[in-house]
N, C-alpha and C positions, 0 to 999 in steps of 0.2 A: 672699480674692478681692476685687477692687475692686467698688464698687457699679455696677450696670448703666449708670447715667447717665454713668459715666466710662470707658466702653469705646468709644472712637472708632475710626476707621480710622487705622492707624499705618503709616508707610513705612520700608522699608529701601532706602536709596539705592545707586546704583552705586558711588559713593565711600563708604568705610566710615563717614565722618562720626563717627569716635571722637574724643574729646577727647585730644590728645596728652599733656597734662600730668596725666592721670588714669590710674590703673592699671585693669586689666580690671574688677575688683570695683566700683570707683567709677563706671566708665562704665556698667555694667549698672544700678547703683543710681540714677543721675542722675535719670531720669524719675520714679522712685518718690519720691525726695526732693522733687522739684518738686511732685508731687501731695500732699505733706504726710503721707505714710505714716510711722508711728513706726519708730524705729531697729530694734527687734526684728523687726518684720514685714518691713522692707527686707532685713535680713541673711538672714532665712529664705528670702525670694523669690529673692535673688541666689544663694544656695547651691543652691536647686532649679534655677535656670536654668543655672548652671555645670555641674551634674551632668548636666543634660539633654544638653549637648554635650561631656560628658567633658573639661571644662576647669577643674575645680576646682584642679588643681595650678598653674594659670596665673593665679590670682586676683590676685596682687600684681605681675604683669608689666605693663610699660608697652606701649602699642600698637606702638611701634617695635621691640619685642622679639618680635613675633609674625609669623608668615607671613601672606600675603594671605588664605589660607583661614581661618586662625584669626581674623583681624580681621573677616572677614565673619560668622563664627559669633557673635562678640561683638556685632556690630551687630544681628544677628538676634535674639539673646536679650535684648538691651537693649530692643528693640521689643516682644518677646513678654512680657517682664516686666510690661508695662503691661496685659496681657490684652485686647488689642483684639478687636473682633468680626471685623473684616476687616483683612488684612494686605496692603498694597500693596508689591510688590517691583519697584522701578524699575531694571531691568537690573542686578540685584545681583551677577551673576557675570562681568560684562564686564571687570573688572580682573584676572581670574584666568587663569593659564595653563591650557591645555586639560585636562591630567590633574587639576589641582586643581579645576577647574570641574566635571568629572564627579563627583568625590568629594563636593564641597560641594553639588551638586545633589541627590545621594542623601541627604545629611545634612538638608538643608533640607526636602526632600520628606517625610522620616521624621518630623521635628519637627512639621511642619504637620499631618501625619496624627495624630500622638500628641496634639497640643494641640487637635485638632479645630477648626482655623481655616479660614475661607474666605480664599483668597489670590487676588489678581489680580497676575499676573506680566506686566510690560511687557518685551518683548524683540524684537530684530530677528533673532534666531537661530531659524530654523525647527526645527532638531533639538531645541534646548532647549524650545521651545514644545510640541512633540509629546511629548517625554519627560516633561515636568513636568505637563502640563495634561490635564483631562478634556474641556475645551471650549476651542477657539481662536477668537478673534474677529479676523478680518482686516479692517483698516481701509483706506479709500482714501487718496489723497494729500490734502493740505490743500485746503480744510477737511475734516478727517477725518469720515467717516461709516462705518457698518458696511457692509462689502462682502459678507461671508459669515461664517457661523458653522459651524465644523467640530467634530464630536464625535470624539475619538480612539478611544473604545471600548477603552481600555487600562487602565481602572481596576482590573481584576483582576490586573494585574502589579505586583509589590511595590516595584520601584525604577525610577527614571528610566533607569539603566544597562541594566537588563533590558528595559525598554520599547524601547530602541534595537535590541535583537536580534529583536524581533517581526517576523514576515513582512509585516505591514501597514505598518510604519514607513516604508520607502522609498517605498511607493505614496503614502502621505499626504504625505511630503515633496515628492514630485514634483508632486502636485496643488496644494499650496499654493505651491510655487515658480512654477509656471506661472501661477497666478492672480495672484501678486504682480508677475510680469513681463509679464503680458498677452500671452503667446505667441500665443494664439488670435487676438486682436485685430490684433497686428502681422502675423501671416502672412496674415490675410484682407485687410489693406490692401495687402500686396505682390502678391497674386494679382490 
């Protein structure tokens, strides 16, 4: 493990931000090399990370040879390899088609739980927020401030996909949707 003073907040961006000239293995190892980790430790950590997302067979593939979901998994494990205390996910699923997005959400959620990471997910997708988060912070328009904090109370459900099936999901969605669109304020102004 890396020393505690070297565990910052790390980000997974909405674009995969993989180096196109490096294979999967080298992309995952990049941050570890920059930190000055020895080769044997890097190889071990990269192997662990690839196994975590079941991509050990893709270690020598180039990013252009991977699907969008696979690229996003590589971006995630490259960040997790650095063992950050907090993981910032900046709309990490926005480039994925809907089916892939649902699968990758489940995978990312599972990895974050297994790795016991605190994650902050930035998203404009209400369904994604409810299915992935324990707490949702709704912000106002610019300059942004906290408008409201919602607790999903879905932490007992094992995956984001199963959370979407919960009876409270649609109620929570409607509440946040109305809040974001200020229906109550708009209708009061019309009356």
